[in-house]
KEKE-3310 file (N, C-alpha, C; in steps of 0.2 Angstrom, whole numbers, plus 5000, padded with zeros to 4 digits):
npx = (5004:5011:5014:5016:5027:5039:5040:5052:5064:5065:5079:5083:5081:5086:5077:5065:5066:5064:5050:5044:5049:5044:5030:5029:5033:5023:5012:5016:5016:5003:4996:5001:4996:4982:4967:4953:4936:4926:4910:4893:4886:4896:4899:4902:4916:4921:4921:4932:4942:4946:4946:4936:4941:4943:4939:4929:4938:4950:4951:4954:4947:4933:4923:4909:4896:4882:4864:4860:4850:4837:4836:4848:4857:4860:4868:4878:4884:4888:4897:4907:4911:4917:4929:4946:4955:4968:4954:4946:4935:4927:4915:4906:4899:4883:4872:4876:4882:4872:4860:4854:4843:4834:4831:4821:4806:4806:4804:4813:4826:4843:4849:4862:4878:4886:4878:4878:4891:4908:4915:4929:4934:4924:4917:4910:4897:4888:4888:4904:4919:4932:4945:4942:4940:4952:4959:4952:4957:4970:4970:4966:4977:4986:4981:4982:4996:4999:4994:4995:4999:4995:4985:4976:4971:4966:4956:4947:4944:4937:4927:4917:4906:4897:4888:4884:4871:4859:4846:4832:4826:4813:4814:4811:4797:4796:4790:4792:4789:4773:4771:4768:4756:4749:4748:4739:4727:4714:4704:4686:4680:4685:4690:4680:4669:4658:4664:4655:4647:4657:4661:4650:4649:4661:4657:4647:4654:4660:4669:4680:4680:4691:4689:4685:4672:4659:4657:4646:4640:4642:4639:4652:4658:4664:4658:4645:4646:4649:4638:4628:4632:4630:4639:4644:4647:4653:4650:4661:4662:4671:4689:4700:4706:4698:4697:4689:4682:4681:4673:4677:4671:4681:4679:4674:4684:4695:4689:4683:4695:4701:4691:4692:4705:4703:4694:4702:4711:4726:4737:4744:4747:4750:4750:4745:4743:4733:4729:4713:4708:4712:4709:4700:4695:4706:4713:4716:4723:4721:4728:4723:4727:4722:4730:4732:4738:4743:4735:4736:4731:4726:4727:4714:4709:4707:4702:4703:4696:4698:4692:4697:4694:4701:4705:4713:4715:4712:4715:4712:4726:4732:4743:4743:4736:4741:4758:4766:4761:4768:4780:4774:4762:4768:4775:4764:4759:4770:4770:4757:4751:4741:4735:4739:4736:4749:4762:4775:4774:4781:4790:4797:4804:4806:4814:4812:4809:4802:4790:4773:4765:4771:4765:4752:4739:4738:4749:4763:4779:4793:4805:4818:4826:4838:4852:4852:4860:4869:4876)
npy = (4994:5006:5013:5025:5037:5045:5063:5072:5083:5100:5108:5120:5133:5138:5144:5138:5125:5119:5122:5115:5102:5098:5099:5089:5078:5077:5075:5062:5054:5054:5048:5036:5030:5028:5028:5021:5025:5014:5010:5006:4990:4977:4964:4958:4962:4955:4942:4941:4942:4954:4966:4979:4994:5007:5024:5039:5049:5044:5041:5045:5044:5040:5028:5028:5018:5010:5014:5030:5035:5047:5047:5042:5052:5064:5057:5052:5065:5069:5060:5063:5076:5074:5068:5071:5085:5082:5075:5063:5057:5044:5040:5026:5017:5017:5020:5027:5038:5044:5041:5031:5017:5018:5031:5036:5044:5042:5044:5044:5044:5050:5060:5058:5057:5068:5079:5080:5079:5083:5075:5066:5056:5048:5033:5023:5011:4995:4983:4991:4984:4974:4977:4990:4997:4997:5004:5017:5020:5021:5032:5042:5042:5048:5060:5065:5066:5077:5088:5104:5110:5123:5127:5117:5119:5132:5130:5121:5129:5140:5134:5125:5112:5107:5105:5108:5110:5100:5100:5099:5105:5108:5105:5110:5104:5092:5084:5068:5064:5058:5051:5055:5062:5051:5044:5052:5051:5040:5026:5027:5017:5017:5030:5039:5034:5036:5034:5026:5019:5012:5003:4996:4990:4982:4973:4966:4958:4942:4929:4916:4900:4889:4877:4879:4883:4896:4910:4921:4934:4929:4926:4923:4912:4920:4933:4929:4926:4939:4946:4939:4944:4957:4966:4979:4978:4975:4962:4957:4946:4933:4931:4928:4917:4911:4917:4924:4941:4956:4972:4986:5000:5014:5020:5009:5000:4998:4992:4981:4974:4970:4961:4952:4947:4941:4931:4923:4926:4927:4931:4944:4944:4952:4970:4982:4996:5005:5016:5019:5026:5040:5054:5047:5036:5030:5014:5003:4988:4972:4956:4943:4929:4913:4905:4889:4878:4862:4859:4854:4857:4868:4885:4896:4910:4928:4943:4960:4976:4993:5008:5025:5043:5054:5066:5071:5057:5045:5031:5019:5013:4996:4992:4990:4978:4968:4967:4966:4975:4987:4993:4991:4999:5012:5012:5013:5025:5033:5031:5034:5043:5040:5042:5034:5030:5027:5024:5027:5034:5039:5044:5031:5026:5037:5053:5064:5077:5076:5080:5077:5062:5048:5036:5039:5040:5052:5059:5068:5066:5075:5084:5084:5082:5090:5093:5107:5122:5115:5118)
npz = (5000:5001:4990:4985:4980:4989:4989:4980:4988:4987:4983:4978:4983:4999:5008:5006:5009:5022:5025:5014:5016:5029:5026:5016:5023:5033:5025:5019:5031:5034:5023:5024:5035:5037:5046:5047:5051:5061:5061:5063:5059:5066:5064:5052:5051:5062:5058:5050:5058:5062:5075:5079:5086:5085:5088:5085:5088:5086:5072:5055:5043:5034:5027:5019:5016:5008:5009:5016:5028:5033:5047:5051:5047:5056:5065:5058:5054:5066:5070:5061:5064:5077:5073:5072:5064:5051:5040:5030:5017:5009:4998:4995:4983:4974:4981:4992:4985:4977:4982:4975:4969:4979:4982:4974:4974:4988:5005:5015:5012:5010:4997:4993:5001:5001:5003:5017:5023:5017:5003:4998:4989:4976:4974:4963:4959:4963:4972:4973:4966:4974:4970:4965:4977:4983:4973:4975:4988:4985:4976:4985:4994:4985:4983:4996:4996:4988:4995:5003:5018:5023:5014:5016:5029:5028:5019:5027:5037:5031:5023:5030:5030:5039:5054:5071:5074:5074:5065:5054:5039:5027:5010:4993:4984:4972:4957:4950:4935:4932:4943:4957:4955:4951:4963:4971:4964:4964:4959:4956:4964:4976:4981:4978:4985:4999:5016:5024:5015:5008:5018:5020:5007:5008:5018:5012:5004:4999:5007:5004:5013:5022:5017:5004:5001:5003:5013:5018:5025:5038:5055:5067:5080:5091:5089:5091:5104:5110:5107:5114:5127:5126:5120:5110:5093:5076:5065:5052:5045:5038:5033:5019:5024:5033:5045:5058:5058:5066:5069:5079:5089:5092:5105:5112:5112:5122:5133:5128:5123:5135:5139:5129:5132:5144:5140:5133:5123:5123:5116:5107:5090:5080:5076:5066:5054:5042:5028:5023:5012:5001:5011:5018:5031:5045:5048:5062:5065:5073:5076:5085:5095:5102:5113:5120:5133:5130:5120:5104:5092:5078:5084:5090:5081:5079:5070:5073:5069:5070:5067:5064:5063:5051:5055:5069:5074:5086:5096:5109:5118:5119:5126:5139:5140:5131:5130:5119:5110:5111:5103:5090:5090:5091:5079:5070:5074:5070:5056:5051:5060:5070:5086:5100:5117:5123:5134:5129:5117:5103:5089:5080:5069:5060:5061:5075:5072:5060:5048:5045:5039:5033:5027:5024:5011:5005:5006:5001:4996:5001:4991:4996:5012:5022:5032:5042:5037:5029:5018)
capx = (5000:5015:5017:5016:5034:5041:5041:5059:5065:5067:5085:5086:5080:5087:5072:5059:5068:5061:5043:5042:5051:5039:5024:5029:5034:5017:5008:5018:5014:4996:4994:5004:4993:4975:4964:4946:4931:4922:4903:4888:4887:4903:4899:4906:4923:4923:4922:4939:4947:4947:4942:4936:4942:4944:4933:4930:4944:4956:4951:4954:4944:4926:4921:4902:4893:4875:4859:4860:4843:4836:4837:4855:4860:4863:4873:4884:4887:4891:4904:4912:4913:4921:4935:4951:4958:4964:4950:4944:4929:4926:4908:4907:4893:4878:4867:4879:4883:4866:4853:4852:4836:4830:4829:4815:4800:4807:4803:4818:4833:4847:4851:4869:4881:4889:4874:4879:4898:4912:4918:4936:4934:4918:4918:4904:4896:4883:4893:4910:4923:4937:4950:4940:4941:4959:4960:4950:4962:4977:4969:4965:4984:4989:4978:4985:5003:4999:4991:4999:4996:4992:4979:4971:4968:4962:4949:4943:4941:4932:4921:4914:4899:4894:4886:4882:4864:4856:4839:4830:4821:4810:4816:4806:4794:4796:4786:4795:4784:4766:4770:4765:4749:4745:4746:4734:4721:4712:4698:4680:4678:4687:4691:4674:4663:4658:4666:4649:4645:4662:4661:4644:4651:4665:4654:4643:4659:4660:4675:4680:4683:4697:4686:4683:4665:4658:4654:4644:4640:4640:4642:4656:4657:4666:4653:4639:4647:4649:4630:4625:4634:4628:4645:4643:4653:4650:4654:4663:4662:4678:4693:4701:4709:4693:4698:4683:4684:4676:4674:4675:4672:4687:4677:4673:4690:4699:4685:4682:4701:4701:4686:4695:4710:4700:4691:4707:4715:4732:4743:4744:4751:4753:4746:4747:4738:4733:4725:4708:4707:4714:4704:4695:4697:4712:4712:4721:4721:4724:4727:4724:4727:4720:4735:4730:4743:4741:4731:4741:4727:4726:4724:4709:4712:4702:4705:4699:4698:4696:4693:4697:4693:4707:4707:4714:4713:4714:4712:4715:4731:4731:4749:4742:4734:4747:4764:4769:4759:4772:4783:4769:4758:4773:4776:4758:4759:4775:4769:4750:4748:4736:4737:4737:4738:4754:4767:4781:4772:4785:4792:4802:4808:4808:4817:4807:4807:4799:4784:4769:4764:4773:4761:4745:4739:4738:4756:4768:4786:4797:4811:4824:4827:4845:4853:4852:4866:4874:4880)
capy = (5000:5011:5013:5032:5039:5051:5068:5075:5089:5106:5111:5126:5139:5136:5146:5133:5118:5117:5122:5109:5095:5097:5098:5082:5073:5077:5071:5055:5051:5053:5044:5029:5027:5030:5025:5021:5024:5008:5011:5002:4983:4975:4956:4957:4963:4950:4936:4940:4942:4961:4968:4986:4997:5014:5029:5045:5053:5040:5040:5051:5042:5037:5025:5027:5012:5009:5020:5035:5038:5054:5046:5041:5058:5067:5053:5052:5071:5070:5056:5067:5082:5071:5066:5077:5086:5082:5069:5062:5053:5040:5038:5020:5014:5022:5022:5033:5044:5048:5038:5024:5016:5019:5038:5037:5045:5040:5049:5043:5043:5056:5060:5059:5059:5075:5084:5081:5080:5084:5069:5067:5052:5045:5026:5021:5004:4993:4987:4991:4978:4975:4981:4997:5000:4998:5010:5023:5022:5024:5039:5046:5043:5052:5067:5068:5068:5083:5093:5109:5111:5129:5127:5113:5122:5138:5127:5119:5135:5144:5130:5120:5111:5103:5110:5105:5111:5095:5101:5098:5109:5105:5108:5111:5098:5090:5078:5064:5062:5058:5046:5058:5063:5045:5042:5056:5049:5033:5024:5029:5012:5018:5036:5043:5032:5038:5028:5022:5015:5008:4998:4991:4986:4977:4968:4962:4954:4935:4926:4908:4898:4885:4871:4881:4886:4903:4912:4928:4939:4924:4928:4918:4911:4925:4938:4927:4927:4946:4948:4936:4947:4964:4970:4982:4977:4973:4957:4958:4939:4929:4933:4922:4911:4908:4920:4929:4948:4961:4979:4988:5007:5016:5021:5003:4995:4996:4987:4974:4971:4967:4955:4946:4944:4936:4926:4918:4928:4930:4933:4948:4941:4958:4976:4987:5001:5007:5021:5016:5029:5047:5058:5043:5034:5026:5008:4999:4980:4968:4949:4940:4921:4910:4899:4885:4873:4855:4858:4854:4859:4875:4889:4900:4917:4933:4949:4966:4982:4999:5014:5032:5048:5056:5072:5069:5050:5043:5025:5017:5008:4990:4990:4987:4971:4965:4971:4966:4981:4993:4996:4991:5005:5017:5012:5015:5032:5036:5031:5036:5048:5038:5043:5029:5032:5023:5028:5029:5036:5044:5042:5025:5025:5044:5058:5068:5083:5075:5083:5073:5055:5045:5031:5041:5040:5059:5062:5070:5066:5081:5083:5082:5085:5090:5096:5115:5125:5110:5121)
capz = (5000:5002:4983:4984:4981:4994:4985:4980:4991:4983:4986:4975:4988:5006:5012:5005:5011:5029:5024:5009:5019:5034:5023:5013:5028:5036:5020:5019:5037:5034:5018:5025:5041:5037:5051:5045:5057:5061:5064:5061:5061:5067:5063:5046:5052:5066:5054:5047:5063:5064:5080:5079:5092:5084:5090:5080:5090:5084:5065:5050:5037:5034:5021:5019:5011:5008:5009:5021:5029:5037:5054:5052:5045:5061:5069:5053:5054:5073:5070:5057:5068:5082:5071:5072:5057:5044:5040:5023:5016:5003:4997:4992:4981:4971:4986:4996:4981:4975:4985:4972:4967:4985:4982:4969:4978:4995:5011:5021:5009:5008:4990:4992:5007:5001:5006:5024:5024:5011:5000:4994:4983:4975:4972:4960:4959:4967:4975:4969:4967:4979:4967:4965:4984:4983:4969:4978:4993:4982:4974:4991:4996:4980:4984:5002:4995:4985:4999:5006:5025:5024:5010:5019:5035:5026:5016:5032:5041:5027:5020:5034:5027:5044:5059:5077:5075:5070:5064:5047:5036:5021:5003:4988:4982:4965:4955:4945:4930:4934:4948:4963:4954:4951:4970:4973:4961:4966:4956:4960:4968:4983:4984:4977:4989:5006:5020:5026:5009:5007:5022:5018:5002:5010:5022:5008:5000:5001:5008:5004:5019:5021:5013:4997:5001:5003:5019:5016:5031:5043:5062:5070:5087:5095:5088:5094:5112:5112:5106:5120:5133:5125:5119:5104:5088:5070:5062:5045:5042:5038:5028:5015:5028:5037:5052:5060:5058:5069:5069:5086:5089:5097:5112:5116:5111:5127:5138:5124:5123:5142:5139:5125:5135:5149:5136:5131:5118:5127:5112:5101:5085:5076:5076:5061:5052:5035:5026:5019:5006:5002:5014:5022:5038:5046:5052:5066:5064:5078:5075:5091:5095:5109:5114:5126:5134:5129:5114:5098:5085:5076:5089:5088:5079:5077:5068:5075:5065:5074:5062:5067:5058:5048:5059:5076:5075:5093:5098:5115:5118:5122:5129:5146:5140:5127:5130:5112:5106:5112:5097:5085:5090:5090:5072:5067:5075:5066:5049:5050:5064:5074:5092:5105:5124:5124:5138:5126:5111:5100:5083:5081:5063:5057:5066:5079:5068:5053:5047:5041:5041:5026:5024:5022:5004:5002:5008:4996:4999:4999:4987:5000:5019:5023:5039:5042:5036:5027:5013)
cpx = (5004:5018:5018:5023:5034:5043:5049:5059:5067:5073:5088:5086:5081:5081:5066:5060:5064:5053:5041:5044:5046:5032:5023:5029:5027:5012:5009:5016:5007:4994:4996:5001:4986:4971:4956:4942:4927:4915:4898:4889:4894:4904:4903:4914:4925:4925:4929:4944:4949:4943:4942:4937:4943:4938:4934:4936:4951:4957:4952:4951:4938:4925:4913:4900:4886:4870:4860:4853:4843:4838:4844:4859:4863:4868:4879:4888:4891:4897:4909:4915:4917:4928:4940:4953:4965:4960:4948:4938:4929:4919:4908:4900:4888:4873:4869:4880:4877:4859:4851:4845:4832:4828:4823:4809:4800:4807:4808:4825:4836:4849:4858:4872:4884:4885:4875:4887:4902:4915:4924:4936:4927:4920:4912:4903:4891:4883:4899:4914:4929:4943:4948:4941:4948:4962:4958:4955:4968:4976:4969:4973:4987:4987:4981:4992:5004:4997:4997:4995:4992:4985:4974:4967:4964:4956:4945:4940:4936:4926:4919:4907:4895:4892:4884:4875:4860:4848:4838:4826:4819:4812:4810:4803:4794:4792:4790:4790:4777:4765:4766:4758:4745:4743:4740:4727:4720:4705:4692:4678:4680:4687:4684:4668:4664:4660:4661:4647:4650:4662:4655:4646:4656:4662:4650:4648:4658:4667:4675:4683:4689:4695:4684:4676:4665:4655:4652:4645:4638:4643:4646:4655:4658:4660:4647:4640:4646:4642:4627:4626:4633:4634:4644:4649:4649:4654:4655:4664:4669:4682:4695:4704:4704:4693:4692:4686:4679:4678:4672:4676:4678:4685:4676:4679:4693:4695:4684:4689:4702:4697:4689:4701:4708:4697:4696:4712:4721:4738:4741:4749:4754:4748:4749:4741:4738:4728:4720:4708:4709:4708:4699:4697:4703:4710:4717:4719:4725:4723:4729:4724:4726:4725:4733:4735:4739:4736:4735:4737:4728:4723:4719:4711:4706:4706:4701:4701:4694:4697:4693:4697:4700:4710:4707:4712:4716:4710:4716:4720:4730:4738:4748:4739:4739:4753:4767:4767:4763:4775:4779:4765:4762:4774:4770:4757:4764:4773:4762:4747:4743:4739:4735:4739:4744:4759:4773:4779:4776:4787:4798:4806:4810:4811:4811:4805:4804:4792:4779:4769:4765:4769:4754:4745:4739:4744:4760:4775:4790:4803:4817:4824:4835:4846:4854:4859:4872:4878:4881)
cpy = (5006:5013:5021:5034:5045:5057:5070:5081:5094:5109:5117:5132:5136:5138:5141:5126:5115:5117:5116:5103:5094:5095:5091:5077:5072:5073:5064:5051:5049:5048:5037:5026:5030:5025:5026:5021:5019:5010:5007:4995:4981:4967:4954:4957:4957:4944:4935:4942:4950:4964:4976:4989:5005:5018:5035:5049:5050:5039:5046:5049:5038:5034:5024:5022:5011:5015:5024:5037:5044:5053:5045:5047:5062:5064:5053:5059:5072:5066:5060:5073:5080:5069:5072:5078:5084:5075:5069:5057:5050:5038:5032:5017:5019:5024:5027:5039:5048:5046:5032:5024:5017:5026:5040:5038:5042:5046:5049:5043:5049:5055:5061:5061:5065:5080:5085:5082:5080:5077:5070:5062:5048:5038:5023:5013:5001:4985:4987:4985:4979:4979:4988:5000:5001:5004:5017:5025:5024:5031:5044:5048:5048:5059:5070:5070:5074:5089:5098:5111:5117:5130:5123:5116:5128:5135:5125:5124:5139:5140:5124:5119:5106:5108:5105:5106:5106:5095:5101:5103:5106:5109:5108:5104:5097:5084:5074:5061:5063:5054:5049:5059:5057:5042:5046:5054:5042:5032:5026:5024:5013:5025:5040:5040:5034:5032:5024:5017:5010:5002:4993:4987:4980:4971:4963:4957:4947:4933:4919:4906:4893:4879:4873:4883:4893:4905:4920:4932:4934:4927:4922:4917:4916:4931:4936:4928:4934:4948:4945:4941:4955:4968:4972:4981:4976:4967:4958:4951:4936:4931:4927:4916:4908:4911:4925:4936:4952:4968:4982:4996:5009:5017:5015:4998:4993:4991:4981:4970:4967:4961:4950:4943:4939:4930:4920:4920:4931:4932:4938:4947:4947:4964:4980:4992:5002:5013:5018:5019:5036:5051:5054:5042:5030:5020:5005:4992:4977:4961:4946:4932:4919:4904:4896:4879:4866:4854:4859:4856:4866:4880:4894:4907:4922:4939:4955:4972:4988:5005:5020:5037:5051:5062:5070:5062:5048:5036:5022:5012:5002:4987:4988:4980:4967:4969:4971:4972:4987:4996:4996:4997:5012:5018:5015:5023:5036:5036:5034:5041:5046:5038:5038:5032:5028:5027:5030:5031:5041:5041:5036:5024:5032:5048:5062:5074:5082:5078:5079:5066:5051:5040:5033:5042:5047:5063:5062:5070:5072:5079:5081:5086:5085:5094:5103:5117:5120:5113:5128)
cpz = (5000:4995:4981:4985:4985:4989:4986:4984:4986:4987:4983:4979:4995:5010:5012:5007:5017:5028:5020:5013:5025:5031:5020:5018:5032:5031:5019:5025:5037:5029:5019:5031:5042:5042:5050:5051:5056:5064:5060:5063:5061:5066:5057:5047:5057:5063:5051:5052:5065:5069:5080:5085:5091:5086:5085:5082:5088:5076:5061:5044:5038:5027:5022:5014:5013:5009:5016:5022:5033:5044:5056:5051:5051:5065:5064:5054:5061:5073:5066:5061:5074:5080:5071:5065:5057:5044:5033:5023:5010:5003:4992:4990:4979:4976:4990:4992:4979:4978:4982:4970:4973:4986:4978:4974:4985:5000:5016:5019:5008:5001:4990:4999:5007:5002:5013:5026:5018:5009:4997:4988:4982:4971:4969:4960:4964:4967:4971:4971:4972:4976:4966:4971:4985:4979:4972:4984:4990:4979:4980:4994:4991:4981:4991:5001:4992:4989:5002:5013:5025:5020:5013:5025:5033:5023:5022:5036:5038:5024:5024:5032:5032:5049:5065:5079:5071:5069:5056:5045:5029:5015:4999:4985:4975:4963:4949:4940:4933:4940:4954:4961:4954:4958:4973:4970:4962:4961:4960:4964:4975:4985:4983:4981:4996:5010:5022:5021:5007:5011:5022:5012:5004:5014:5018:5004:5003:5001:5008:5010:5017:5017:5006:4996:5001:5010:5018:5022:5037:5050:5065:5077:5092:5095:5091:5102:5114:5111:5112:5126:5132:5124:5111:5099:5082:5067:5054:5042:5043:5032:5024:5018:5033:5044:5053:5061:5061:5069:5076:5085:5094:5104:5116:5116:5117:5132:5134:5124:5130:5142:5135:5128:5140:5146:5134:5126:5121:5123:5107:5096:5081:5077:5071:5059:5045:5034:5021:5012:5007:5005:5018:5029:5038:5050:5056:5066:5070:5076:5082:5091:5102:5109:5121:5127:5133:5123:5108:5091:5084:5081:5086:5087:5078:5075:5070:5071:5069:5069:5066:5062:5057:5052:5066:5077:5082:5094:5104:5114:5121:5125:5136:5146:5137:5127:5123:5108:5106:5106:5091:5084:5089:5082:5068:5068:5071:5059:5047:5054:5069:5082:5097:5112:5127:5129:5135:5118:5108:5093:5084:5075:5060:5063:5069:5076:5062:5053:5042:5043:5034:5023:5023:5014:5001:5004:5002:4999:4997:4995:4991:5007:5020:5030:5038:5041:5033:5021:5014)
residu = (UNK:UNK:UNK:UNK:UNK:UNK:UNK:UNK:UNK:UNK:UNK:UNK:UNK:UNK:UNK:UNK:UNK:UNK:UNK:UNK:UNK:UNK:UNK:UNK:UNK:UNK:UNK:UNK:UNK:UNK:UNK:UNK:UNK:UNK:UNK:UNK:UNK:UNK:UNK:UNK:UNK:UNK:UNK:UNK:UNK:UNK:UNK:UNK:UNK:UNK:UNK:UNK:UNK:UNK:UNK:UNK:UNK:UNK:UNK:UNK:UNK:UNK:UNK:UNK:UNK:UNK:UNK:UNK:UNK:UNK:UNK:UNK:UNK:UNK:UNK:UNK:UNK:UNK:UNK:UNK:UNK:UNK:UNK:UNK:UNK:UNK:UNK:UNK:UNK:UNK:UNK:UNK:UNK:UNK:UNK:UNK:UNK:UNK:UNK:UNK:UNK:UNK:UNK:UNK:UNK:UNK:UNK:UNK:UNK:UNK:UNK:UNK:UNK:UNK:UNK:UNK:UNK:UNK:UNK:UNK:UNK:UNK:UNK:UNK:UNK:UNK:UNK:UNK:UNK:UNK:UNK:UNK:UNK:UNK:UNK:UNK:UNK:UNK:UNK:UNK:UNK:UNK:UNK:UNK:UNK:UNK:UNK:UNK:UNK:UNK:UNK:UNK:UNK:UNK:UNK:UNK:UNK:UNK:UNK:UNK:UNK:UNK:UNK:UNK:UNK:UNK:UNK:UNK:UNK:UNK:UNK:UNK:UNK:UNK:UNK:UNK:UNK:UNK:UNK:UNK:UNK:UNK:UNK:UNK:UNK:UNK:UNK:UNK:UNK:UNK:UNK:UNK:UNK:UNK:UNK:UNK:UNK:UNK:UNK:UNK:UNK:UNK:UNK:UNK:UNK:UNK:UNK:UNK:UNK:UNK:UNK:UNK:UNK:UNK:UNK:UNK:UNK:UNK:UNK:UNK:UNK:UNK:UNK:UNK:UNK:UNK:UNK:UNK:UNK:UNK:UNK:UNK:UNK:UNK:UNK:UNK:UNK:UNK:UNK:UNK:UNK:UNK:UNK:UNK:UNK:UNK:UNK:UNK:UNK:UNK:UNK:UNK:UNK:UNK:UNK:UNK:UNK:UNK:UNK:UNK:UNK:UNK:UNK:UNK:UNK:UNK:UNK:UNK:UNK:UNK:UNK:UNK:UNK:UNK:UNK:UNK:UNK:UNK:UNK:UNK:UNK:UNK:UNK:UNK:UNK:UNK:UNK:UNK:UNK:UNK:UNK:UNK:UNK:UNK:UNK:UNK:UNK:UNK:UNK:UNK:UNK:UNK:UNK:UNK:UNK:UNK:UNK:UNK:UNK:UNK:UNK:UNK:UNK:UNK:UNK:UNK:UNK:UNK:UNK:UNK:UNK:UNK:UNK:UNK:UNK:UNK:UNK:UNK:UNK:UNK:UNK:UNK:UNK:UNK:UNK:UNK:UNK:UNK:UNK:UNK:UNK:UNK:UNK:UNK:UNK:UNK:UNK:UNK:UNK:UNK:UNK:UNK:UNK:UNK:UNK:UNK:UNK:UNK:UNK:UNK:UNK:UNK:UNK:UNK:UNK:UNK:UNK:UNK:UNK:UNK:UNK:UNK:UNK:UNK:UNK)
# end
C-alpha cells in the first residue's frame, strides 16, 4: 500500500527547504497510516478476525457504504465532527453517492452523502469491486501527498459544510413524471365512495373459507358470544383464511380488549395500520390468537379492526393488555399519525422533527430534507 513515492525535496532555495520538507513529511505520514472509522454493524469485520476498536477521535477516514437515511444523517454528521483534522471521506457505492434506486420518491433517503459531509473520493458501483476499493484508497493517498498544509487548514476553516445544530428543514417539492399525481388519484371504487357506503360494500363481499366454500355475512362464534353478553361490535364475516373479523368502535375498544384477554386471547400476534382511502378513515388492525397449553390443534384466531377519523385520530392503547403492542403502536403512530395512549408514544423510525405521516395516501414526499446549514 506504500506505493506512493516520497516527494523529492526542493534544494534550489534554502528558504523553502524546511517548509516543503515538513509539509511532505506530514503528507507522507498521513497517507501511510489511514485509520478508518468503524461504525455500524461489526459482525462482518469480526468474521475476518478484525476487532474494531477505533473511535471518532482515533480515526481520520470514513468509508460510507449503503443507503444513508434521514434518521442516520445526524449521527453520521456527529461522528464526522468528532474526528480530528485532517480527515477524509470515501463515498462507496451508488446508494451513498446519489441515494440509488431507494431515492426514487422515497421519504427517508438522503440523496447523496455529500449533502451532509464533504467527500474526497467517489467510488461508484453497486457494490464496487474489491480492486475498485483499493484503487479509491490509492487515489486518496495520492491526493494527500499533493496537499499543502496551509491550504488545507484555510479550506477547512472557510468551507465547513457541517454543523452541530442537527435540525432539518424542508426543501422544495418536485414531481418525478406523473408518479406523485398517480398516488393522489384513486379509482372511483374507493376514493369517490363515502366511508359508510364503502364499508357496507366490504361487508357484503363473500370470503372463501378453508374448505373452498363461501361464507357471506356469517356471524362467527366470538361475535355470537359478544352479542350474548351485550357488547357492541360489527361482524365483518371471515377473511380468505377463514379467520373471523370484527369491527370495534374506538370508544369501546379498550374494555372489549380486556374482555377478549379474559376470554382467552392471550397473544397479540401483530398490530398494524393502514389508510383506507385518500381523505378517508384510518384503520388499526389487531390479530389475536388464543393459545392453550396441551392443545396441539390450530389455535383460535380473530382479527379486530378499529377505524378512526382522519382528523385527530385517537384509539385506546392495548399496551396494558398485550405488552407486544408497544413498538407496533409506535410504528403506526410514526407512519400514519394515529394517536394511542401509549406511555412511550413517539416516533420510532423517522426523526422527531419529521413533518407529516409518510404512509398516508395523500402524503407527498418532499424533494429532500437536509441538515440545516449543510452548505
